[in-house]
C-alpha positions as CSV (number, residue, x, y, z in Angstrom):
1,X,7.8,26.0,5.6
2,X,7.3,22.8,3.3
3,X,8.7,19.3,4.2
4,X,9.4,16.8,1.7
5,X,9.4,13.3,3.2
6,X,10.8,10.3,1.1
7,X,9.5,6.7,1.4
8,X,9.6,3.3,-0.3
9,X,6.5,2.8,-2.0
10,X,5.1,-0.5,-0.4
11,X,1.7,-0.6,1.6
12,X,3.6,-0.7,5.0
13,X,6.2,1.8,4.2
14,X,3.5,4.3,3.1
15,X,1.4,3.5,5.8
16,X,4.3,4.1,8.4
17,X,5.0,7.6,6.5
18,X,1.4,8.5,7.0
19,X,1.4,7.9,10.7
20,X,4.5,10.2,11.0
21,X,3.2,12.9,8.7
22,X,-0.2,12.9,10.6
23,X,1.7,13.5,13.8
24,X,4.0,16.3,12.2
25,X,0.7,17.9,10.4
26,X,-1.0,17.8,13.7
27,X,1.7,19.4,15.9
28,X,2.8,21.9,13.4
29,X,-0.1,23.1,11.2
30,X,1.8,26.0,10.0
31,X,4.0,23.4,8.0
32,X,3.0,21.7,4.9
33,X,4.0,18.2,4.3
34,X,4.6,16.3,1.3
35,X,5.3,12.6,0.8
36,X,7.6,11.3,-2.2
37,X,7.7,7.7,-3.3
38,X,11.4,6.3,-3.9
39,X,12.1,3.0,-5.3
40,X,15.2,1.6,-3.8
41,X,17.5,-1.2,-4.9
42,X,15.8,-3.9,-2.7
43,X,12.5,-2.9,-4.2
44,X,13.8,-3.6,-7.9
45,X,15.3,-6.8,-7.0
46,X,12.9,-9.2,-5.7
47,X,14.3,-12.3,-6.8
48,X,17.8,-12.8,-5.0
49,X,18.1,-13.7,-1.3
50,X,18.5,-10.8,1.2
51,X,21.5,-12.3,2.3
52,X,22.8,-12.9,-1.0
53,X,22.7,-9.3,-1.8
54,X,26.2,-7.5,-1.2
55,X,24.7,-3.8,-1.3
56,X,24.6,-2.8,2.4
57,X,21.1,-0.6,3.2
58,X,19.5,-1.8,0.1
59,X,16.2,-0.4,1.0
60,X,17.7,2.9,2.1
61,X,20.6,4.2,-0.4
62,X,18.7,6.0,-3.1
63,X,16.6,7.5,-0.3
64,X,19.7,8.7,1.3
65,X,20.8,10.0,-1.8
66,X,18.0,12.2,-2.0
67,X,18.4,13.4,1.6
68,X,21.8,14.5,0.7
69,X,21.0,16.2,-2.6
70,X,18.0,18.3,-0.7
71,X,15.4,16.7,-3.1
72,X,13.9,15.7,0.3
73,X,14.1,17.0,3.7
74,X,13.2,13.9,6.0
75,X,13.3,9.9,5.2
76,X,11.1,7.4,6.8
77,X,11.9,3.7,7.1
78,X,11.6,0.9,9.1
79,X,14.4,1.3,11.4
80,X,15.6,-2.2,11.7
81,X,16.6,-2.1,7.8
82,X,19.0,0.6,8.5
83,X,22.7,-0.1,8.4
84,X,25.0,0.6,11.6
85,X,26.8,3.1,9.9
86,X,24.5,6.0,8.3
87,X,26.0,7.8,5.1
88,X,28.0,10.8,5.7
89,X,26.3,14.1,6.8
90,X,23.0,12.0,7.8
91,X,21.7,11.3,11.1
92,X,18.9,9.6,12.8
93,X,16.0,11.6,14.8
94,X,14.4,10.7,18.0
95,X,11.7,7.8,17.9
96,X,8.3,8.8,17.5
97,X,6.7,5.6,17.1
98,X,7.8,2.1,18.0
99,X,5.4,-1.1,17.6
100,X,5.7,-4.7,19.3
101,X,9.1,-5.6,18.6
102,X,8.4,-9.4,18.6
103,X,8.6,-12.1,15.8
104,X,5.4,-14.1,15.0
105,X,4.5,-17.3,13.3
106,X,1.5,-17.3,10.6
107,X,0.9,-21.0,10.3
108,X,-1.7,-22.8,7.9
109,X,-2.4,-25.9,10.1
110,X,-1.1,-25.4,13.4
111,X,-1.3,-22.7,16.1
112,X,2.4,-22.8,17.9
113,X,5.8,-23.9,17.0
114,X,5.3,-26.9,19.0
115,X,2.2,-28.0,17.2
116,X,4.1,-27.9,13.7
117,X,4.4,-31.3,11.8
118,X,7.9,-32.8,11.5
119,X,10.1,-31.5,8.6
120,X,7.5,-28.4,8.1
121,X,8.3,-25.8,5.7
122,X,8.9,-22.4,7.0
123,X,9.7,-19.1,5.2
124,X,12.1,-16.6,6.1
125,X,14.4,-14.3,4.5
126,X,16.3,-13.8,7.8
127,X,19.6,-15.7,9.1
128,X,18.4,-14.4,12.6
129,X,15.2,-16.0,12.5
130,X,16.3,-19.1,10.7
131,X,19.1,-20.3,12.9
132,X,17.0,-19.3,16.0
133,X,14.0,-21.7,14.8
134,X,16.2,-24.4,14.0
135,X,17.7,-24.1,17.7
136,X,14.1,-25.1,18.9
137,X,13.1,-27.3,16.0
138,X,16.4,-28.9,13.9
139,X,13.8,-30.6,11.9
140,X,12.3,-27.8,10.2
141,X,12.8,-27.1,6.5
142,X,13.8,-23.5,6.4
143,X,13.2,-21.9,3.0
144,X,14.1,-18.3,1.8
145,X,11.2,-15.8,0.9
146,X,10.9,-12.2,-0.7
147,X,8.3,-9.6,-1.0
148,X,5.6,-7.4,1.2
149,X,3.4,-9.0,3.9
150,X,0.7,-9.6,1.5
151,X,3.0,-11.5,-1.2
152,X,4.4,-13.5,1.6
153,X,0.8,-14.8,2.8
154,X,0.1,-15.5,-0.8
155,X,2.8,-17.4,-1.4
156,X,2.4,-19.6,1.8
157,X,-1.1,-20.4,0.3
158,X,0.1,-20.8,-3.3
159,X,3.4,-22.9,-2.3
160,X,2.2,-24.9,0.2
161,X,4.4,-23.7,3.1
162,X,3.7,-24.5,6.7
163,X,4.0,-20.9,7.7
164,X,6.3,-17.9,7.9
165,X,8.1,-15.8,10.2
166,X,7.5,-11.9,10.0
167,X,7.5,-8.9,12.3
168,X,4.7,-8.5,14.7
169,X,4.8,-4.9,13.8
170,X,4.2,-5.3,10.4
171,X,1.2,-7.6,10.9
172,X,-0.3,-4.9,13.5
173,X,0.1,-1.9,10.9
174,X,-1.2,-3.6,8.3
175,X,-4.4,-4.8,10.6
176,X,-3.7,-8.3,10.1
177,X,-3.3,-9.3,13.9
178,X,-6.1,-12.3,13.1
179,X,-3.7,-13.9,10.7
180,X,-1.0,-14.4,13.7
181,X,-0.9,-17.9,14.8
182,X,1.9,-17.5,17.5
183,X,4.3,-14.8,19.0
184,X,7.5,-15.4,20.1
185,X,8.8,-14.2,23.4
186,X,11.9,-11.9,23.3
187,X,14.2,-14.8,24.4
188,X,12.7,-17.5,22.4
189,X,13.4,-15.4,19.2
190,X,15.6,-12.4,20.0
191,X,14.2,-9.7,17.5
192,X,16.4,-7.8,15.1
193,X,17.7,-4.5,16.7
194,X,15.3,-1.5,16.6
195,X,12.5,-3.9,15.0
196,X,9.0,-2.1,15.2
197,X,10.6,1.5,15.4
198,X,10.3,3.7,12.5
199,X,13.1,5.7,11.8
200,X,13.3,9.1,10.8
201,X,16.5,10.1,8.9
202,X,17.6,13.9,8.2
203,X,20.6,15.9,7.3
204,X,23.1,16.4,10.1
205,X,22.8,19.9,9.9
206,X,19.0,20.4,10.0
207,X,18.6,21.5,13.8
208,X,15.1,22.6,13.2
209,X,13.6,19.3,11.8
210,X,15.6,17.6,14.5
211,X,14.2,19.7,17.2
212,X,10.7,19.3,15.8
213,X,10.6,15.3,15.9
214,X,12.4,15.5,19.3
215,X,9.4,17.5,21.0
216,X,7.2,14.7,19.7
217,X,9.3,11.7,20.3
218,X,9.2,9.0,23.1
219,X,12.0,9.2,25.3
220,X,12.2,5.9,26.4
221,X,12.0,3.9,22.9
222,X,14.6,6.7,21.8
223,X,16.9,5.7,24.3
224,X,16.4,2.0,23.7
225,X,16.6,2.1,20.2
226,X,20.3,3.9,20.4
227,X,21.3,1.0,22.8
228,X,20.1,-1.7,20.3
229,X,22.0,0.3,17.4
230,X,25.1,0.8,19.0
231,X,25.4,-3.0,20.0
232,X,24.8,-3.4,16.3
233,X,27.5,-0.9,15.3
234,X,30.3,-2.3,17.9
235,X,29.6,-5.8,16.5
236,X,29.7,-4.8,13.1
237,X,26.4,-6.8,12.2
238,X,24.6,-6.6,8.6
239,X,21.9,-8.5,6.7
240,X,24.7,-11.6,6.4
241,X,25.1,-12.0,10.1
242,X,22.6,-13.8,12.4
243,X,22.3,-10.8,15.0
244,X,19.6,-9.0,17.0
245,X,19.2,-7.1,20.3
246,X,16.3,-6.0,22.4
247,X,16.8,-3.6,25.1
248,X,14.2,-2.4,28.0
249,X,14.6,0.4,30.4
250,X,12.8,0.2,33.7
251,X,13.1,2.1,36.7
252,X,16.2,1.3,38.4
253,X,18.1,-1.2,35.8
254,X,18.4,-1.9,31.9
255,X,18.3,-5.1,30.1
256,X,19.6,-5.9,26.6
257,X,18.9,-9.4,25.2
258,X,21.3,-10.4,22.5
259,X,21.9,-13.0,20.0
260,X,24.8,-13.4,17.6
261,X,26.2,-15.9,15.5
262,X,28.3,-17.3,12.6
263,X,27.0,-16.7,9.1
264,X,26.6,-20.4,8.5
265,X,24.7,-21.0,11.5
266,X,27.5,-23.2,13.1
267,X,27.2,-20.9,16.3
268,X,24.7,-19.0,17.9
269,X,24.9,-17.4,21.1
270,X,22.3,-15.6,23.3
271,X,23.0,-13.5,26.7
272,X,20.7,-11.3,28.7
273,X,22.9,-8.5,29.9
274,X,21.6,-6.4,32.9
275,X,23.1,-3.1,34.3
276,X,21.9,-0.1,36.6
277,X,20.8,3.0,34.8
278,X,23.8,4.7,35.9
279,X,25.9,2.2,33.0
280,X,23.2,3.2,30.3
281,X,26.0,4.4,27.8
282,X,28.2,1.4,28.7
283,X,25.7,-1.4,28.1
284,X,26.6,-1.7,24.4
285,X,29.9,-2.2,24.9
286,X,29.7,-4.5,27.6
287,X,27.5,-6.8,25.8
288,X,29.3,-6.3,22.4
289,X,32.7,-7.3,24.4
290,X,31.2,-10.4,25.8
291,X,29.2,-11.7,22.9
292,X,32.6,-11.3,20.7
293,X,34.4,-13.4,22.8
294,X,31.8,-16.5,21.9
């Protein structure tokens, strides 16, 4: 069987896709896997701020269309880019790979958030990151930024920015750990839902490919990301909303650290929820109900 795998063309997207294809190829040597690069709306429009773009799923829609047209069989995404509601006829496979879910600071002349000079200029394209940063340092000047990791690092130097906030997972996968100045804890900076996880999207009826992925998946990562995505779905969260969640499943209990706020940043609420394992399938609803009370 020849399986065509669709992905964006960025260095990070191709690296993540190769990681998945290598695992599948090793486990299923009787099959062949072909990578197809697909340009998305988010790739074509690098000028507009993400929170000003009205299209949901700007980094996945064209890829989903090719799945539905049977032009590809499997799509590889950064799962945090995926909207809470998938297109009809598509489904998410189990999680095979998840990296560090934390956010990090890359700084030019400091080693932590506390060491930053007053009114330092920090760039991020995320309202979730922006408003959590300002909760700790209201003096900071937060500016927008777009582009891949290399582009953002270059802009930091060329534009004299004091720093940028990016995902640890991207820096780790691109082997740029040495550039990281500071790791936020997950309660300091609640990550985007499913941050660090590679999302595998396929046609809902493709039971064969679902099973192939399932046999290689990490059960705990799959369960945790399902809870995070359920919270996102119940909160009706999108790229215009500062929202995040990180779930941890331990031996006898589950925690869900959440953040949610208004689009303009006038309200931002964080809360940690903890339930016994028996309430795994209720946790997202418990958290969403409480967070909506605001």
